[in-house]
N, C-alpha and C positions, 0 to 999 in steps of 0.2 A: 494238723486238723484233728479234732477230737472225734470220738466214736459217734456221738450224737449228730454231729455235722455230717459225717460220712453216711450215716443211716438216712438222714433227711435227703441228701443228694441222691442216694440210691432209690429211695421211695419216689422222689420227683421224676427221675428218669423212667422208672417202671410205670408210673402213672401215665406219663405222656405216651409211652409205647403201647400200653394197654388201651388207653383212650382212643388212639388213632385206629387200632385194630377193631375195637368194639363198635365204632361208628358204622362200619360197613359189613362185618362178618359175624360177630358174636351173637348168640341167641339172647332174646330178651328174657329177663327173669320175671315171673308173674309178680304182680304187686303184693307186697307184704311178705315175700319169701326171701330167704337168704341161705347161703351155704356156710361151710365152716370158715371161721375167721382166721385163715392161714394163707400164707403166700406160697402156693404149691407149684408155681411156674419157674422157680429159681434155677432149675437145671435145664430148662427149655422143654418144649412140648414135642411129642413125636407122633407118628402114625397119622399125620394129617390134622392133628388138633392144634388149636391156637390158644394163647393165654387170654382168658376172659374174666371179667368180674362175676362173682357168684352172689353179689349183694352185700358181702362183708369182706371177703378176701379175694384171691384170684386162683383159678385152677384151669387146667387144660381141658378144652371142650371142642366138640366138632363144630365147624363153622355152619352157619345157617345155610340150608340147601344141600348139605352134604349128607349122604346116607352111609 
């Protein structure tokens, strides 16, 4: 399996995992805004944060309703 295929499989798995979480817990991004275009959840999230879309990439964020 080539590197391109492995990257596509990893991206698809990450997208499914993030999409499932984002439907119920991730904060909404204001329209027209976006964060850095990086995948910053690769090593997992800590301190009660979850992996969420920032409008371009993904980063660890506090779930909605958490203080």
